[in-house]
VOBA-843243 format. One line per field, with one value per residue (C-alpha): x, y, z. Coordinates in nm, 2 decimals, decimal comma. Each point is the difference from the previous one (the first is absolute). Layout:
N
x: (X; ...)
y: (Y; ...)
z: (Z; ...)
END
This chain:
508
x: (0,41; 0,14; 0,31; 0,34; -0,13; -0,15; 0,16; -0,23; 0,06; -0,20; -0,08; 0,30; 0,23; 0,33; 0,07; 0,37; 0,03; 0,19; -0,34; -0,17; 0,06; 0,05; -0,28; 0,00; -0,24; -0,25; -0,03; -0,01; -0,28; -0,21; 0,03; -0,10; -0,29; -0,10; 0,01; -0,20; -0,27; -0,03; -0,07; 0,34; 0,05; 0,28; 0,14; 0,30; 0,14; 0,33; 0,34; 0,34; 0,34; 0,20; 0,36; 0,03; -0,37; -0,25; -0,18; -0,14; -0,37; -0,14; -0,36; -0,15; -0,33; -0,23; -0,18; -0,23; -0,15; 0,30; 0,16; 0,31; 0,18; 0,17; 0,30; 0,15; 0,25; 0,13; 0,26; -0,07; 0,27; -0,13; -0,25; -0,31; -0,23; -0,36; -0,23; -0,20; -0,27; -0,25; -0,04; 0,05; -0,12; 0,16; 0,34; -0,11; 0,15; 0,30; 0,12; -0,04; 0,21; 0,28; -0,01; 0,06; 0,26; 0,22; -0,10; -0,16; -0,25; -0,30; -0,13; -0,36; -0,08; -0,32; 0,08; 0,37; 0,03; 0,24; -0,12; 0,22; 0,15; 0,36; 0,31; 0,12; 0,23; 0,21; 0,13; -0,05; -0,29; -0,34; -0,31; -0,14; 0,32; 0,03; 0,36; 0,22; -0,08; -0,34; -0,26; -0,26; -0,31; -0,26; -0,33; 0,12; -0,08; -0,28; -0,32; -0,29; -0,26; -0,36; -0,13; -0,37; -0,27; -0,06; 0,31; 0,22; 0,32; 0,03; 0,35; 0,04; 0,32; 0,27; -0,06; -0,32; -0,20; 0,08; 0,32; 0,06; 0,28; 0,04; -0,17; -0,14; -0,33; -0,14; -0,37; -0,17; -0,35; -0,33; -0,19; 0,04; 0,07; 0,36; 0,12; 0,36; 0,24; 0,37; 0,22; 0,34; 0,22; 0,37; 0,01; 0,17; 0,25; 0,30; 0,21; -0,03; 0,09; 0,30; 0,12; -0,01; 0,25; 0,31; -0,18; -0,14; 0,15; -0,02; -0,32; -0,16; -0,24; -0,11; -0,07; -0,21; -0,23; -0,06; -0,10; -0,37; -0,01; -0,34; 0,14; 0,31; -0,04; -0,08; 0,29; 0,24; -0,11; 0,03; 0,35; 0,11; -0,15; 0,21; 0,33; -0,08; -0,05; 0,32; 0,20; -0,16; -0,09; -0,28; -0,26; -0,11; -0,35; -0,08; 0,12; -0,22; -0,30; 0,09; 0,06; -0,36; -0,15; 0,16; -0,11; -0,36; -0,01; 0,12; -0,30; -0,23; 0,11; -0,02; -0,33; -0,15; 0,12; -0,12; -0,36; 0,01; 0,12; -0,28; -0,26; 0,14; -0,03; -0,36; -0,07; -0,06; 0,17; -0,07; 0,21; 0,25; 0,07; 0,00; 0,25; 0,23; 0,05; 0,00; 0,28; 0,21; -0,08; 0,13; 0,31; 0,06; -0,01; 0,30; 0,18; -0,05; 0,19; 0,30; -0,03; -0,11; -0,37; 0,10; 0,23; 0,33; 0,30; -0,20; 0,09; 0,36; 0,17; 0,02; -0,32; -0,13; 0,16; -0,27; -0,15; -0,35; -0,02; -0,31; -0,11; 0,01; -0,18; -0,28; -0,02; -0,02; -0,26; -0,21; 0,05; -0,08; -0,32; -0,13; 0,11; -0,17; -0,32; 0,00; 0,10; -0,28; -0,24; 0,13; -0,02; -0,36; -0,10; 0,17; -0,14; -0,35; -0,04; -0,21; 0,15; 0,35; -0,09; -0,17; 0,32; 0,23; -0,18; 0,06; 0,25; 0,35; -0,05; 0,29; -0,10; 0,19; 0,14; 0,14; 0,14; 0,20; 0,10; 0,17; 0,13; -0,18; 0,11; -0,12; -0,34; -0,07; 0,05; -0,20; -0,29; -0,03; -0,01; 0,37; 0,08; 0,37; 0,19; 0,38; -0,06; -0,18; 0,14; 0,38; 0,04; 0,31; 0,09; -0,31; -0,23; 0,13; -0,17; -0,30; -0,26; -0,20; -0,31; 0,00; -0,28; -0,16; -0,30; -0,14; -0,11; 0,33; -0,16; 0,07; -0,24; 0,20; 0,33; -0,13; -0,15; 0,30; 0,20; -0,25; 0,01; 0,39; 0,01; -0,20; 0,21; 0,32; -0,11; -0,08; 0,35; 0,18; -0,19; 0,09; 0,37; 0,00; -0,13; 0,24; 0,34; 0,27; 0,30; 0,33; 0,20; -0,12; 0,30; 0,28; 0,32; -0,03; 0,27; 0,18; -0,18; 0,09; 0,12; -0,18; -0,35; -0,35; -0,27; -0,37; -0,17; -0,39; -0,20; -0,37; 0,00; -0,31; -0,03; 0,09; 0,30; 0,34; 0,28; 0,38; 0,24; 0,36; 0,29; 0,36; 0,31; 0,34; 0,09; -0,31; -0,12; -0,34; 0,03; -0,37; -0,28; -0,36; -0,28; -0,37; -0,24; -0,36; -0,10; 0,22; -0,27; -0,30; 0,02; -0,14; -0,29; -0,10; 0,01; -0,22; -0,24; -0,07; -0,11; -0,36; -0,03; -0,08; 0,30; -0,15; 0,07; 0,37; 0,07; -0,20; 0,15; 0,35; -0,07; -0,11; 0,33; 0,21; 0,32; 0,34; 0,17; 0,35; -0,04; -0,05; 0,28; 0,27)
y: (-1,40; 0,11; -0,20; 0,18; 0,31; -0,11; -0,26; -0,18; 0,00; -0,04; 0,22; -0,02; -0,17; 0,14; 0,02; 0,02; 0,29; -0,23; -0,17; 0,35; 0,11; 0,36; 0,05; 0,26; 0,28; -0,07; -0,37; 0,11; 0,25; -0,23; -0,30; 0,21; 0,14; -0,34; -0,15; 0,28; -0,04; -0,37; 0,06; 0,03; 0,27; 0,26; -0,07; 0,23; 0,21; 0,19; 0,13; -0,05; 0,18; -0,18; 0,06; 0,04; 0,09; 0,24; -0,25; -0,36; -0,04; -0,30; -0,13; -0,26; -0,16; -0,22; -0,29; -0,07; -0,32; -0,22; 0,21; 0,10; 0,33; 0,12; 0,22; 0,19; 0,28; 0,21; 0,26; 0,36; 0,16; 0,34; 0,17; -0,02; -0,30; -0,05; 0,01; -0,30; 0,18; 0,08; -0,37; -0,11; 0,24; -0,21; 0,13; 0,37; 0,08; -0,23; 0,20; 0,32; -0,13; -0,12; 0,36; 0,16; -0,25; -0,04; 0,29; -0,25; 0,13; -0,22; 0,14; 0,03; -0,03; 0,19; 0,17; -0,01; 0,18; -0,07; -0,25; 0,11; 0,31; -0,07; 0,04; -0,26; -0,27; 0,08; 0,36; 0,17; -0,22; 0,16; -0,10; 0,34; 0,21; 0,13; 0,14; -0,16; 0,16; 0,14; -0,02; -0,27; 0,07; -0,27; 0,04; 0,31; -0,03; -0,07; -0,18; -0,10; 0,26; -0,04; 0,32; 0,07; 0,20; -0,04; -0,23; 0,08; -0,13; -0,10; -0,06; -0,19; -0,05; -0,08; 0,11; -0,17; 0,01; -0,27; -0,18; -0,15; 0,01; 0,27; -0,03; 0,23; -0,05; 0,20; -0,04; 0,12; 0,04; 0,11; 0,11; -0,30; -0,25; -0,11; -0,03; -0,09; -0,02; 0,03; -0,11; 0,13; -0,16; -0,01; 0,24; -0,29; -0,13; -0,14; -0,15; -0,34; -0,19; 0,20; -0,04; -0,39; 0,00; -0,18; -0,15; -0,17; 0,20; -0,06; 0,21; -0,11; -0,26; 0,27; 0,25; -0,24; 0,01; 0,36; 0,01; 0,01; -0,01; -0,19; -0,27; -0,08; -0,37; 0,00; 0,20; -0,18; -0,35; 0,12; 0,13; -0,32; -0,23; 0,19; -0,04; -0,36; -0,07; 0,18; -0,19; -0,34; 0,03; -0,23; 0,11; -0,24; -0,11; 0,13; 0,35; -0,02; -0,06; 0,29; 0,24; -0,12; 0,08; 0,35; 0,08; -0,09; 0,18; 0,31; -0,06; -0,05; 0,34; 0,21; -0,15; 0,07; 0,35; 0,06; -0,12; 0,23; 0,29; -0,06; -0,01; 0,32; 0,17; -0,06; 0,09; -0,34; 0,03; -0,34; -0,20; 0,30; -0,01; -0,38; -0,04; 0,26; -0,20; -0,34; 0,11; 0,06; -0,34; -0,17; 0,23; -0,12; -0,36; 0,08; 0,17; -0,32; -0,17; 0,23; 0,29; 0,24; 0,08; 0,04; -0,31; 0,19; -0,23; -0,32; -0,11; -0,04; -0,18; -0,36; 0,00; 0,20; 0,13; -0,09; -0,35; -0,09; -0,23; -0,20; 0,25; 0,29; -0,20; -0,06; 0,36; 0,11; -0,24; 0,13; 0,36; -0,07; -0,18; 0,28; 0,28; -0,17; -0,04; 0,38; 0,08; -0,21; 0,19; 0,34; -0,10; -0,14; 0,33; 0,18; -0,22; -0,02; 0,37; 0,13; 0,34; -0,15; -0,22; 0,29; 0,19; -0,29; -0,17; 0,13; 0,26; 0,02; -0,30; -0,12; -0,25; -0,34; 0,10; 0,33; -0,19; -0,25; 0,26; 0,22; -0,27; 0,02; -0,25; -0,12; 0,05; 0,30; -0,25; -0,27; 0,22; 0,04; -0,37; -0,04; -0,34; 0,03; -0,05; -0,06; -0,24; -0,24; 0,09; 0,03; -0,17; 0,00; -0,10; -0,12; 0,07; -0,30; -0,21; 0,20; 0,14; 0,32; 0,04; 0,30; 0,23; 0,20; 0,24; 0,14; 0,34; 0,18; 0,27; 0,11; -0,27; -0,28; 0,14; 0,00; -0,34; -0,17; 0,13; -0,17; -0,33; 0,01; 0,06; -0,30; -0,21; 0,15; -0,08; -0,35; -0,04; 0,14; -0,23; -0,31; 0,09; 0,06; -0,33; -0,19; 0,18; -0,21; -0,10; 0,13; 0,32; 0,35; 0,11; -0,12; 0,21; 0,20; -0,10; 0,24; 0,13; -0,15; 0,22; 0,09; -0,13; 0,14; -0,09; 0,11; -0,01; 0,05; 0,01; 0,06; 0,29; 0,13; 0,27; -0,25; -0,13; 0,11; -0,04; 0,00; -0,06; -0,04; -0,01; -0,08; 0,10; -0,17; 0,10; -0,18; 0,35; 0,15; 0,15; 0,10; -0,05; 0,08; 0,04; 0,01; 0,07; -0,08; 0,37; 0,06; -0,20; 0,12; 0,38; 0,01; -0,21; 0,26; 0,26; -0,22; -0,07; 0,38; 0,04; 0,12; -0,01; 0,30; 0,17; -0,05; -0,39; 0,04; -0,05; -0,31; -0,13; 0,09; -0,20; -0,30; -0,03; 0,13; 0,03; 0,07; 0,33; -0,10; -0,34; 0,17; 0,26; -0,22)
z: (-1,88; -0,33; -0,09; -0,02; 0,17; 0,32; 0,24; 0,23; 0,37; 0,32; 0,30; 0,24; -0,25; -0,14; -0,38; -0,12; -0,23; -0,24; -0,05; -0,06; -0,36; -0,08; -0,27; -0,27; 0,09; -0,26; 0,09; 0,37; -0,06; -0,23; 0,24; 0,28; -0,16; -0,13; 0,35; 0,16; -0,27; 0,09; 0,35; 0,18; 0,26; 0,03; 0,32; -0,03; -0,29; 0,08; -0,14; 0,13; -0,06; -0,27; -0,10; -0,39; -0,03; 0,13; 0,22; 0,01; 0,01; 0,22; -0,01; 0,23; -0,10; 0,21; -0,14; 0,29; -0,14; -0,01; 0,28; -0,22; -0,05; -0,32; 0,02; -0,31; -0,06; -0,28; -0,05; -0,12; -0,20; 0,07; 0,23; -0,23; -0,05; -0,12; 0,30; 0,08; 0,19; -0,28; -0,07; 0,36; 0,28; 0,26; -0,11; 0,06; 0,32; -0,04; -0,30; 0,18; 0,27; -0,25; -0,15; 0,33; 0,14; -0,31; -0,23; -0,27; -0,22; -0,10; -0,32; -0,03; 0,36; 0,05; 0,32; 0,08; 0,34; 0,30; 0,26; 0,29; -0,09; 0,03; -0,21; -0,25; 0,13; -0,32; 0,01; -0,33; -0,10; 0,09; -0,19; 0,04; -0,08; 0,35; 0,08; 0,28; 0,34; -0,12; 0,28; -0,06; 0,21; 0,06; -0,20; -0,17; -0,37; -0,25; 0,09; -0,22; -0,04; -0,13; -0,16; -0,03; 0,14; 0,38; 0,02; 0,28; 0,17; 0,37; 0,15; 0,31; 0,20; 0,04; 0,36; 0,13; 0,31; 0,23; 0,04; -0,33; -0,27; -0,27; -0,34; -0,25; -0,17; -0,29; -0,09; -0,32; 0,07; -0,14; 0,31; 0,24; -0,29; -0,03; -0,36; 0,07; 0,32; -0,04; 0,29; 0,07; 0,25; 0,08; 0,30; 0,21; -0,25; 0,18; -0,29; 0,12; -0,32; -0,08; 0,36; -0,04; -0,30; 0,13; 0,28; 0,20; 0,28; 0,38; 0,03; -0,31; 0,18; 0,25; -0,28; -0,18; 0,29; -0,04; -0,37; 0,11; 0,36; 0,01; -0,23; 0,20; -0,01; -0,36; -0,12; 0,24; -0,13; -0,35; 0,05; 0,19; -0,26; -0,27; 0,19; 0,09; -0,37; -0,10; 0,27; -0,01; 0,37; 0,12; 0,25; 0,29; -0,01; 0,33; -0,12; -0,31; 0,23; 0,24; -0,31; -0,13; 0,35; 0,02; -0,37; 0,07; 0,34; -0,20; -0,24; 0,29; 0,17; -0,32; -0,13; 0,35; -0,01; -0,35; 0,09; 0,28; -0,19; -0,27; 0,28; 0,14; -0,33; -0,03; 0,35; 0,12; 0,35; 0,16; -0,25; -0,03; 0,36; 0,03; -0,29; 0,14; 0,30; -0,18; -0,23; 0,31; 0,13; -0,32; 0,01; 0,36; -0,11; -0,24; 0,29; 0,20; -0,28; -0,02; 0,22; -0,27; -0,10; -0,34; -0,02; -0,01; 0,04; -0,06; -0,36; -0,11; -0,29; 0,11; 0,21; 0,30; 0,31; 0,25; 0,06; 0,14; 0,29; 0,11; 0,26; -0,25; -0,27; 0,26; 0,09; -0,35; -0,08; 0,30; -0,11; -0,36; 0,09; 0,22; -0,24; -0,31; 0,21; 0,06; -0,36; -0,12; 0,21; -0,12; -0,36; 0,02; 0,15; -0,31; -0,27; 0,17; -0,01; -0,29; 0,03; -0,05; -0,31; -0,16; 0,01; -0,09; -0,26; -0,36; 0,12; -0,15; -0,24; -0,21; -0,26; -0,05; -0,36; 0,16; 0,29; -0,21; -0,26; 0,27; 0,20; 0,32; 0,27; 0,34; 0,16; -0,25; -0,29; 0,17; 0,08; -0,39; -0,04; -0,10; 0,14; 0,09; 0,32; 0,03; 0,28; -0,23; -0,34; 0,08; 0,34; 0,20; 0,35; 0,21; -0,30; -0,18; 0,29; 0,12; -0,22; 0,07; -0,21; -0,23; 0,08; -0,28; -0,06; -0,34; 0,03; 0,04; 0,23; 0,35; 0,14; -0,19; 0,12; 0,36; -0,02; -0,15; 0,29; 0,24; -0,19; -0,01; 0,38; 0,09; -0,24; 0,15; 0,36; -0,10; -0,15; 0,31; 0,24; -0,21; -0,02; 0,37; 0,06; -0,22; 0,01; -0,15; 0,22; -0,02; -0,02; -0,14; -0,19; -0,22; -0,05; -0,32; -0,27; -0,23; -0,29; -0,35; -0,27; -0,32; 0,10; 0,02; 0,25; 0,00; 0,33; 0,05; 0,31; 0,04; 0,24; 0,15; -0,27; -0,27; -0,18; 0,14; -0,28; 0,07; -0,28; 0,08; -0,26; 0,09; -0,19; -0,05; 0,35; 0,16; 0,11; -0,08; -0,35; 0,00; 0,24; -0,10; 0,25; -0,12; 0,30; -0,08; 0,02; -0,30; -0,20; 0,19; 0,01; -0,36; 0,12; 0,24; -0,27; -0,23; 0,29; 0,04; -0,37; -0,02; 0,37; 0,23; 0,14; 0,35; -0,06; -0,02; 0,37; 0,01; -0,33; 0,13; 0,32; -0,18; -0,19; 0,30; -0,19; 0,12; -0,10; 0,12; -0,16; -0,33; 0,06; 0,12)
END
């Protein structure tokens, strides 16, 4: 990382702010663009309120090869700064978020629109000149338009058929061919990051489990790691193993559900029906761990609240063997059907260069041949001692996204069985210590959708001065938009299922 701008740290470690220089903006911007052009990834990019300045800007970069993270910060004397987005598309949504949260104005941003349609944290500072108290309605504003003979626009949502979350989709089409898809979210914004200022509060851990309900364990683990780093709290080896088991059961449940949903979308009912039941079987294994099918109440700073005895371990292994046998049968039916592969192959393709330029993460990235996984590249907890092979494909289409899920499910099952057979002795939780003042910690977890990132910064009072959450969906919604280019509009439901992104994880 660039000397005097980026300070090196590692996943799950705390960095004293005294060792993090405040770089001049030009040096900050130049170093950030240089690092990104050298292959580093933009993990988080955010602004924080700052006395005596408009705001501070913070950037977190991942260098996956050596497994290091770089953190940099700068001060903005006023609300305006040159946008990084034209040179670094990964910054696109982050800069729009800064504009909305703190009224900052990234000059030269190609499409500066609200992300979550809420007032600025700084009264009197609005990037779009809106007056205080003026109603802000989701998805009301300008959209890209393509003009031309026989070009038409199709608007879908925010209310959809079926029980799914709200999101608005605008398609620019020529006949059935999609030129461009613009996605407007923000209908479920809850003000999570602003509410965390001055925390952590008594309810914070429970709230973290609700950021994206199907990623309960992923977000709870990321939050716990951040606080453990800031407080110097160690986690017992047995608790590390239990966290890993719960995280992989979460991955298994959702991957099985996604494979079933994809099968249902092409009318292949045998696999759709099987996987609906099998997802429930995996969720019930998590319930056996902690009483909640989604893992609520399991992971807390210092470890876990529930232990695994020998009888439970034996029962989990038995259930896992039976369920994986059934899942294999359902998946072999799916990929063995010519009608399925005809719909999957070549549909919704994202090429590797695009995937890297927009910062895709998780199975969506690995389906494009992007070889990255937090468990291997930035290991914490049990991942420092147990290796899970990274599964990739290379076509970047619906078929690749589906097949990567099946490959990952098999590796997850192997991992869970191995951990259940060799659980370390000892307790499952150490008492959390007090947070240290003036520190920053970056916590990464490979959730089932991809990289979950939490960045926590403490102030002089040892309370949270800023807390940044980046759900993998925040990175990947643009991937769905790119997957639809030059596809038929009738392919949208299938492409959408193949990404299966979280609305509320994006909206926060």
